N, C-alpha and C positions, 0 to 999 in steps of 0.2 A: 908372228910372235911379238915383234917389237911394238906393233899397234896395240895388242892386248895388254902388254906391260905398261905402256904409256897410259892407257885408259884406267888401269888399276891404280897407278900413281896419282892420277887426277882425282879419282874417287877418294883415296886416302887423304889427299890435301883438302878436299871439300869437307870431309868428316872432321879433320883437325881444326879447320876454320870454324865449323859450327861449335865444336867443343870449346875452343878458346873464346868465341863470341859469347857462349853461354856462361862461361866463367866470369868474363868481364861484366856480363849483365848482372850476375849474382853479386859480384864484388861491388858494383854500383848500388845495388839494392841494399847491401849491408854497410855501405860507406857511412862512417860516423859523421861525416860532414854534410849528410843530407839535411834538407831543410827541416827545421824544427816545427812540429805540429802541436798546437795548444791542446788538442784533444788527448794527447798522451798523458798529460797531467790529470785531466778529468778521469781517464781510465785507471791510472795508478791510485788516485785517491779513493775511487770507488772500490777497487780491489782491497785496499787497506781497510776500509770501513767494513767490508764483508768479512775480512779475515779476523778483525777484532770481535765481531759478533760471533763468529764460529769458535774463536778461542775462549770467549766467555761461556759459551754453551758447553764446551768440553770440560770445564772445571768440575762439573758434577751433575747429578740427575735430581736436582731439587724440584719438589712438587709443591704447588700452593695448597694451603689448608686453611682451617678456621680455628678459632679459640675453642669451640665446642668439640671439634675432632681432637684437638690437642688434649683436652681434659679426658677424653675417652682413652687416649694413649697412656696418660698418666695413671688412670685407674687400672689399666692392664699391666702397669709396671714395665712399659716398653721404652720409656724415655730415659736416655742416658744423661743428657744435659741440655740446657737451653742457653742460647747466646742472644743477647739483645744488642743489635747493631744500630748505632746512631740514634738510639732511644725511640725507634719506631718499627724496625724490622725484627721480628721474632723468628729466630732460626732454631729448629728442633733437630736434635741428633738422636737417632735410635740405637739401642744397644746392638752389638754385633751378633750376639746369639739370636736376637729376635729377627735380624735381617735374613737369617737363613730359613725362616719360615716362608715357604713358597707362596702360600695363598695370601698372606697378609701384607707383606712389604716387598713383593716381587718387583714392583715398578721402580723402587728406589734402591734396591739392593746392589745393583751393579752400576759402574760408570757408564755415562752416556756414550763415550768414545774410549776405546782402548781396552775395555773389559776390566775385570777385577772388582774387589769389594769397594763400594762407594763409601769414602770416609765421612761424607756429610758436608754441609747440612743436608738432611733428607727432606724436611718440610719447612715451609716458611709462610708467614702471614704478617701483614702490617697492622700495627696497633700502637697507639701512644703508650709510652712506658708507664705513665701514671695509671692509666686505665687498666693496663695489663697487670700491674701489681695489685690494684684493688680487686680485680676479678679473681686473680690468683689467690689472694687472702681469703676471699669468700669461698673459693673452691676447697681450700684446706680446712676451713671451719666446718663445711658440710661433710668432708671426708677426713675425719680425724685419724682413721687407721693408716693413712698414707703419711709416711715420714717426709716432712718438708726438706730435711737435710739430705735426703737420698737423691734429690733432683737439684743439682747445683745450677745456679743462674749466674752467668757471666755477662759483663758489659764491655762492648768494644766500640771503638771509633774507627771506621774504615773510610779511607779517602779513595774516591773513584777518579784517579788521575786522568785516565783516558777520557772519561766523561767530561771532566772539567776542561781538559784541553780542547775537546771537540766543541764544547759549549761556547768557548771563546773563539776558536779558530774557524769553525764551520761558517758562522754568519759572515765573518770577514772574507772568507774564501768565496762564499756565494756572491757577495757584493762585488768583489774583484772580478769574478768570472762573468757576472752580468755586465759589468762595465767594459771588460775586454770584448765581450760578444757584441755589445752595442757599437763600440768603436770599430770593430772589425766590419760590421755591417755598414756603418757609415762610410768607411774607407772604400768598401767594395763598390758603392754606388749602384746604378742599375743600367749603365750603358746608354743613358740618354738624359735629356733635360728633365729635371724633376722626377726622375724615374724612381720607382719602387717606394716612394713616400719616405725616403731617407731624410733624417733630420738636417744633414748638411745640405741637402738639395731642396729644402723647403722654400728657399728664395728663388729657385730655378723656375723658369717659365714652363707652364703645362701645355703649351701649344703643340698641336699635332702637325708634324712636318710632312708635306707631300713633295717629294723631289720630282724633277721634271721627267725622270724615267719611270716613275710609278704609274700604274694603270688606274687612272681615275676615269670611270665610265661616263660620268655626266658631262655633256658638252652643251654648247649653245643650241644645238638641234633639239635637245630635250627640254628646252625652255620655250614655251609658247606664250604669245601675248608679250606685253612689256617691251614693245619694239623700241621705244625711246630709251628705256633703261638699258636694253641690250646694246644699243649703239654707243651709249656713254661708256659702258663697261668694256665693250670690244675695243674702243679707242685706247683705254688704259692698258689692256693686254697687248695691243699692237705697239704701244709706246715702249713697253718693256721688251718686246721681241725685236723691235727695230727703232731704237732711240735716236739714231742719227738722222732719220727722216724728219724728226721734229726739231732736234737741237741745231741742225744745220741752218734752220730758218730763225734761230734765236728763241725757240720755245723752251719752256722748262717743264719738267715732269710734274704733274699734279701731286700734291702731298697725300690727299686722301679723298675718298668718295663715300658719302653717307647714304645708305639705302633705307628709306623710310616708307612706311605704309601700314595698312591694317594687317592683322594676323592672317596668315595663310595665303598671302598674295605672291609668295615665291622669292622672298629676299634671300633666304639661306640657299635655296635651290640655285639662284643666280650666282651666288658665291661659289657653290660647288662646280658650276659650269666654268667659272673663271679658273678654278683649280684644274679642271680637265683640259681647258684650251691653252692656258699659258704654259710655256715651256720654261718656267722659272720656278724656284722653290716657293711653296705656298704654305704659310703658317696659319692654322685655323684653331681658334679657341673661343670661349665664351667670356663675357664680362665678369661673370661670377667666379671664373678661375683665378682672378686676381684677389678675391676676397678671402681672408684667412683670419683666424683669431689672434694671431701674433702681430704685434705692432711692427710696421716697416716691411712686412712680407709682400704686400701688394706692389709697393714702389720697387722693391727688389726684383720682382717678377717682370715688371715693365722694363726695367733696365736690361735684364737678361734676354727678354724677347727681342728687343731692338738690337742688342749686341749680336745675337744669332742671325737676325735678318741682315745686318750690315755685312757680316762675314760672308753671307751667301748672296750678296747683291749681284744682279737685280733680283728682287723678291717681292712677294705680296703678303701682307698680314691681314687676316680677316678676323674681326672681333664681333661675334654675334651678341645681341642684346647688350649693347654698349651702355645703355641707360643704367645698368647695375653699378657702374663706376662714374658715369658721366653726368649725373644730375647736377643741377645748378648749385654751386657752392653757397653756403650760408642760408640755404632754404631747408626748413624742417629739421634743423640741427639743434635738438633740445638737450643733447648730452652735456653741453657746457665744457667739453674738454677737447682733446686732440682727436679729430675725426680721421680714422684710417682711410676711409673712402676718399676724402678730400686729398690726402697725401698721395694716394694712388693716381688721382686725376691730375694733380700738379705734376707728378713725374711723367705722366703720359703727355701732357702739354709741353713739357720741357724736351722730351725725346722727339716729338714731332717737329719742334723748332730746331732741333740740333742736327738735322740731316745735312750732310755736306752736299754740295751741288752735283758731285760726281757719283753719289751713292743713290742708285735707283731703287728706292724702297717705297712702296705705295701701301696705304692702309685702306682697307674696305671695312665698313662697319654697318651693322643693321640694327634697327630699333623700331618699335611700334609707337614710341612716344618722342618724336623729335622736339616737341614743344618744351619738354622739361630738361633738355640738355643744356649744359653750361654754354653761355655765349662765347666764351673764349675757345671752346672746342669746335664750334661751327663757323668761326670766322675764316675769312680768306687767308690762305697760307697754311691752314691745318686741314680741315675738311673743305677743300675747295669747291666740291660739287655736292649738292643735295639732290639725290635722285629719288623722286617720289614715285612709288609703285602703288597705283590705285587698284580698286576692284576691276576685273576685266569687263569689257563691254561685250556686245553680242558676237562680233567677229572673233574677238580674243577668246571668248568661251568656247566657240566652235573649234578653234585651233587647239585649245587645251584638251577638249574632249578627244580630238583626233590622236593626241599623244597617249592619253591614258587608255584609249580603246584598243591600242595595238596588241595588248596582251590578253584581250578578252575575245572569246569566240562569239561573234555577233550574228544576229539574224540578217538576212540579205535585204530585208525591207526597212531596216532601221535608217532613219534620217537624222544625221548628226546635227543639222541646223535646227531641227525641231527640238532636240534636247537642249541646245543652247538657248532657245527661246523660252523654255520651261524653267530656266534657272537664273532669273535676274537677281543680281545682288550676291551671287555665289562667288567665293574666292577659288583660287586654284586648288587649295586643299579640300574645299567642299566638293568640288567637281571630282577629284580623285576618290573621295569618300562615296560619292554617288555611284561611280563606276564599280567600285568594290562591293557596295551594298547590293547593286543590281545583279552582279554575278552570284552573290550569296543567295539572293531570292530565287534566281533561276535554278540554282543547284538544289535549293530546298524543294522546288516544284518538279524536280527530275526532268528538266528541259535539257536539250542538247545544244541550244544556243540562247543567248540573251536577247530578248526582243524589247519592243517599245514599252509594253506594259510593265515589264520588270523595272525599267528605269523610272517610270512614273511612280510606281509603288516605292521605289528607293527614295525619290524626292519627298514623297509624303512621309515616309518613315523618318527621314533625317530632319525635316522641318517641323512636322507636327508630332512626331513620336510614334511609338508602336501602337497598333490597334489593340484595344482592350474590350473585346466583345463579351468577355465574361463578367465585366463590372456590373453590379446590380444597380439598376436605376428604376425607380418607381414610375408608374404610368404618368402621374402628375408632373414629376420632374422631367420626364421625356417630352411631355407636351410643352413645358416652359422652354426647354432647350430648342425644340423645333421652331417655336415662334421667335425665339431670340435669333437663331440663325436665319430664319426667313426674313426677319426685320433687316438684318445686314444686307441680305441679297436684294430686297426690295428697294431700299434707299440707295444703294450703290447703283442699281439699274436705272434709277430715275434721275441721277445726278450726272452732269456732263463730265466733270473733271475727276470723278471717283474712278478708281481702277475697276475695269470690267471684271465681273465675277465669272468664274469658270466652273467651280465645283463647290458643293455644300454637303456636309455630312454631319449626322448627329451620333455617329459611332465614336465612343471615347477614344482619344489618342493621347498618350503621354499623360500629362496632368490636366488636359482639357477634356471637357465633356462634349464638345462639338467644335467644328472648324469650318472656315470658309476660305476657299482658294481664289486668289485674284491674280491677274496678269498685269502688274503695274507698268506704267509707261516709263521708259528709261529717259530721264531728263536731267539736265545739269542745273537748272534753276527752277524755282517754284514761285508762283505768284500767290496773292491772297486768296483768290477764288479757288484755286486748286487745294490749298491747305484747308479752307473752310469746307469744301466738299468731302475731303478725306475725313475730317473730324465728324461731319454729319453722318457719313456712312458708318464710322466706328461707333457712334452713339445709337445707330438704328436698332441694335439688339435690345438695349434697355428701353428705348422708346416703344418697341413692339410689346414688351411686357406691360408697360404702362397703358397702352391703348387697348390691349386685349383683356388683361387681367385686373387692370386698375391698381396694380401693386408691382413693386420691383423686387429683384433678388440680388444676391451677391455674385451672380455669374458674369457681371460686366467689369470685373476688376481690371483685367488686362486692357479693356477698352478705355476705362477711365484713366489708367496710367498713361496710355498713349496720347489721348487728347489733352491731358494736363501738360505733358511735356511739349506738345505742339503749341498750345496756347501760350505757355510760358516763354517759349522760344520766339514766338511772334512779338511778344511785348518787350522782352529783355535782351534778345540777341539780334534779331533781324530788323528791328525798328519799324514794324508793320502796324503799330498802333498809333492812332491819331492823338490820343490823350498824352501818352508818354513822349511821342515825337520821334524824330530821327536820332535816337540815342541807342547805343548798345552797351551792355555791361559785361560783354564776353571778353575774356582775356586770352587771346590766341597764343600768347607767349608762355602761359602756364606759370607766370611768376607769382600770381596771387592764389595759387592752388591751396596753399596752407594758411591763407589769411583768415583771421578770426572775425573780421568786420566786413560788412556789406559796402559796396561802392556807391551807396545811395542812402538818403535819409529815411527816417521812419515814415515820414509823410509820403515819400515816393514809394516805399514798400507797401503802404496801405493802398495807394493808387494801383500798383501792379497787381495786388491781390484782387482788387475789385474788377480790373479790366480782364484778368484771366478768367475770373468767374463769369463775367458777362459774356465773353466770347463763347465759352462752353455752353452756357444756358441758351444763348441765341441759336446755336447749332442743334442743341437738344430739342428745343421747341420747333425748330424747322423740321427735324426728323419726325416728331410727333404729328405735325400737320400733314406731312407727306403720307405717313402710314394711316392716318385717319381718312384721308382722301381715298386711298387704295386699300381700305380695310378688307374688302371682300377678296381681292386678289392676294392679299397677305395671308388670309385664312386658307385660301385654296392652295397656295404654295406650301404652307405649313402642313396641311393634310397630306399633300403629296410627299413631303419630306418624312412624315411619320410612317407613311406606307412603304417607301423605298429605302429610307435611311440615308441614301446617297443620291443626289440629283445633280444634273449637269446643265450646261448652258442652254441646250435646246429645250429643257423643261421650263426654264424661265421664259424662253421665247413663246412657248405654248400658253403661258399664263399672261405675260405682259405684252407680247409682240416683240418685233425686232427693235433693238436699242437704236434710237434715232440720231444719236449725237455724232457718230463717226460713219461717214459715207463708205470709207474703205471697209469698215467692219461689216456694213450691210452687204456690200458686194461679196466679201469673203463668205458670209453666212449663206447667201443665196447660192454660191458656187459649191458649197460643201453639202454632203449628204448627212442625214442624222447619224449614220454609223460612224462617219469621220468625226463628228462633233463629240461623240461619246468617248473618244480616245484623246481628248485634249484637256485633261486636268492639269493645273499648273501650280506654281509655287504659292503657298498660303501666305497672305500678308497680314491677316488678322485671324486669331484663333482664341477661343474662349476657354 
């Protein structure tokens, strides 16, 4: 019994606790000292406005009418009196005995709220007082039987105090409410630097912060090629992880490293790998993030960025496309005033010089145009290291292919080294695009795996464009295109230093009506003979038109553009012309990019024009002579191209024989079967 009693007492105590806790909670909820909420005022004013509207509508059941309906009421002797309010609102009162007629004035007979007889006004309309009196006089003249004195007209001035008050108070209230709302939003912030686009945070840095415990999936294993650049960057990361290893020997941490190179070579990817490998905070942003329409914002964001980085030292800052703010000062500045970009650059230079020796903060930056950067930015002590990332060579392309092919279901017979050979001059981004395009082509063909032909078609698709077999071409145009492409093939086959041709097609691709694929030699320097052979091969298409048809067409535009650039470079850049001599007018620093004058006289300009024209004409005549000598073989190749539309290397060998200039090429050709040669189209170097 005692145990049951004690259990009941415990239950009662628990219930009392819950009751008292509930009371306390309610008391806290009703506590007048609770925090004031601005939205209470909004709600109260809204309810007040609604109440005034309801109160105004409860005053009567007035209906709108017109002067014509008003005259009908007067003819029926239903009008008791008329009140002109503020000389524009005409209020009509109906006689009480007429209101009792159910069919005629039922809508205005009773009050809108509360019931009972409606005292009026029952109808109203707006009309200027003078016009009302004139129309009313004309009405009584037409209806002389109606006694004018029987309808009294009164004039009143009514003041809408509530309307006047709201007209003054409401705009002020809205302005104050908007101001309070903006201030509240500005004070709230967004929990991070520059967050939420708040006006007080406009000077905050927009850098995205990757903490060391965040999962950044990209590492150095995902970066193929660029071995020298990876070594430089790995040393920077290692310095931040273990600074004592270097400082004990008297070394100092490098201030910055500048990644430079053509687009698509992997500069940003390398920075992502640094973020994944380094166990330190990593700030990532673009150079355009500093640019804003407000004066001083860029410099403020630079200060805030370095402040955050110093607080989290050791840290890494990565600025992508730094040329957005790092262009050389005083160049192309035609505004004549204070340049916000220059202020941002000056602040960046100051912050990079302001590092303390014990604050380990390193800046990584990437740009495609290192030549236009300000010299003060690239000097030692700021960006100590310039890491140039060039287009990948054969072995590096193979490594890049191996990385991108991991996610693709491949055919077992696919040779990755073969793919690397077919993509000379491709960047890492281009190779990624080739892999993706090959997978899409294989899926379009309902294949279960991606094979060699899919990759070759992907290369053709990316470089030359999509096939347009539906494009209408007349037989005469098709013949001209065939001889044009056959001219390229013939001349390049007969010249020692021209890139060996692999595939020719007259199927329209992209904007071109025909294309020729070559496998150019990967070389670091080029001599005069090699340039001249390349120019002669490029002019072979127009020369073929001249030899066969004795007239030329507009199809050689891209060829002429190419050879003109090559000839101009020979004369003005590389110093390969005997008449101009060993002189170059090329400015590698980019300081003369926006100059309005040429760095040579008018006489020299005339000589340059003549020499460029002579170089091109000599190679054009050389191509004409070659094609005239081999005119029969040219015609045979063109007929074969018209028949098949696409021809390969072994088709040229059947017409011209084995190309004699490269012994290795002869050995490889003898070792391969025709079926193997059919599968070796490569990157197009020239297309029409």
